[in-house]
N, C-alpha and C positions, 0 to 999 in steps of 0.2 A: 537546458534549465539554467535558470540560476531560482535560489529560492523566493527568493522577487517576485518576481516573472510569473513561478507557479500559483502565489498566493493571488496575482494578482486579477491571471487566467481562470484560475480558479472561484475567485470570487464575481467577475465580469459573465461566468455561467451564470450563476443563482440573478445577478440582472437582467440577464434579457433572456432568464430562463429555461435559456437549454436545458439539452438533460443527455450529459453526456455520465462517465468515467475515466477513475485513474487505475491504474495499476502500478505499486513500488515495487519496486524489481533492484534485488541483492542478488549471488553471483547462485548464490541455488537455485535460485527460482529464471536466470535464465536456462542451467540448466537440467529440470523438469520441464522446459520447455523444448529444448531439445528432442528430446523424447517422448510427450505428450502431442500429437496433431491438435485436441479438442483445445487444452491449455494455447498454445502458438497459436491457432486462430484466433483466441478475444485477444491476449495479448496485442493479435496482429491489427486489430482494428481500436480498440483503446483512445482515447482518445486525448492522453497523455501518459507517459508511459519513464518514473521517475527514476534515476540512479540513486539508487538504497547504501549502494557500499565503495567506499573509496574504489576499489578493486580497480568499479568498472568508470571511475569517475578520472581514473587515473591513463585507463587506456585511450577516454572520449578524448580526454588533451592531451596526449602527446603519439597515442600512433593517428586517434583520426581527425584530428586535431580541433578541436572543436570546442566553441568554449561555455565550460559548462559545470556545476557546484552536484556538492552532495544535497543531494533531495530525501532526508531520512525522516522514515516516513513518520514517527512520534514527534519530529522538528516540523513537520507538516505542517502535522493536525495541530500544535499551539497554537502557527502561526497564524495559519489561518482562524484559527477563532478571534486571538488579543485583534483578527485586521478587523472580522466581520460582528465583534460590537457594536460598533460603532453606525455599526451600517441593518442591525436587527438578526445578524443572522440566526436559522434558527437551526438547530443540530439536532436530530437524533444518533443514536450510538446501538449497532447490534453488534455484539459478539460476551468478551467473556466467557470465564469458563462457568460461573455462578452469579446471582445474586449483588454477592460480597462484594465479588470484583470493579462488580458495579456500583456498587453505593460507595468503594473508594472511589473509585476514577470520578463522579459526579460530586466529590463534596473536593477533592482533591481541584479541581477545573474550577468548582466556582470560587472557591479560599482563591484561588489566582486569576482571574477572572469573575468579579463579581460582578460584569453586566450580559456575562453570558447567559442563551438561553436554549438550555437543556430541551427541546419538548416531546421526547421518544428519550425509550429505550425498550429490547431488550437481545434476550438471553434466550439460542436456542439450543437443540437438542442435539445432542452427540450423537450424529443420525443425519440421513439424509430428512430431511421434508417431506412430511405427506404435501398434493394440493392443500387440503382440507389445511393446512399448516404454513403450506405459501400465501395463499388468500388473504387467509389472519391476520401474515407480517404487510401484503401490501394494501389488504385496508388501514392496518396499524397508522402507516408512516404516510400514507393519505389523510388522512384526520387528522393530526400531529399541523401539516403544513410546515414539515420540517425541508429544507432549503438545500440541508448538504446531509446527506448519511451513512458514517462514519464506519467499516468493515471493519472487525481486527479476531476474526476467526481461524487468523490462521494462513501459507500457503498453502496451497493451491488452494483450497475450499474457498476460502475470500474473493480470492479471482476468479472461478467458478460464479459465485452466486450474484458479485455485480458483471459480469458474462450475461448471467440468466434473466435477474432482476431488472438487469437499464430497460428491459424492453419494455416494462410492468407498471413501472413507476415510474408518476409526471415530479417528482424532486431531481432537480434539475441538478445537480450532482453525486456520485456515490465512489467516493472514495479508501482505495483496500488499506491498510493502512499495517498488516504486517501484527507484529507483538505491540503498536502502540500501548493500548490497553493493559496492559502489564506492565509495561515502568513506568506509562505515569498516573498506574494506582498503588505504585509500590511495591505489587508483588514478585517482579522479579529488576534482579537489581543491571541498570545497566553500566557499559564498561567507562572508564575516565572520557569527558575528551582528548587529552592527549591521544589513547592508547585508537579513542575513531578516526583520526588526526592524520596520523600514521598506521589505519589501512591491516588495525589487531585486535579490533575490536572479535571477530571472530577468535584469536587465543580466547580472552578473555572469557567466552560465552562456552566453549569448551573445557576450558577447567570448570567451569559455574556448573555445568550440568552433562559432561563425559557422555555419560551414557545415553543421555538423546544423545547428544548429538556427533557424536566420535567420526561415523561416517558420512555425513554432508560434509564435513570439516576435510577428515586426511582422507577421504577418496574424491574427494570430488572438489579441489581446493587446486590437488595434480590434473586432474580430465582439465579444466577449466586452464589453467596455464596450459598445457597441450592444447585445445585446442586455438586459444588466443596466439599460440606460437604458430602453427599450424598454416591460422589464417595470415601469418602479418606474415609468413616467411613464401607462400604462395604467393603473396597476395589476389586470391581468388574469394572473394566475399559468404558468406556463408546461412544465408539466411531461415529462418525459423518458420518453416513452411510458409506456405498460401499466404505471400504480402494481399491485405483490402489495401485498395481505392476508389475513389472515387470518377476517378476516370480510366482509361487503357494506363496501364502500366508496360 
């Protein structure tokens, strides 16, 4: 996908009232799928899985021969919001570590897009929801008449969430967008754009949060390179668990 295709697709779902969900994936998320059959099933059943990281874009372009570009979660969020303003698209924010982050996020988004319609928000607890809490969330989202629910509770929690709540919600589009809430709220700094384009965003984040992210990048990145090289050399595809499709595969 390209960014323009992504925005058009999501807004098309809203217009047609289709019920869809999106996962936004970088290398770390892909590796988690290899270790977690449940996560791989959710992702294989998604309506869109977007290339959040430049390594996936490079592999898609130069090894798989695909025409695609980076669809970075925070950028997808603002591009869809910008394009949806003229159409009266209604947005719901689910995530954030606390209400302060959502306050800052909403304030900044409204300043950037004066016509933006945010109809609801919810900060979930830092634990699995009880059934009563899940029902309350569903009721609140339905009462808001949201067209899009943005989910920012971190990978893979947000991916489990969209996989579970897709069946329970009438809302057309659910998008799991990773750290977009923190970036747009200004509570976590983003790498400079030149580092993003160069595939060095991981280094920026590692230097910013070494204790939290060292394992993700210093172990995960070499593992990913090994898996890519193995697949490229052997020419054997390595599917992420069972592939779901609407016909005989």
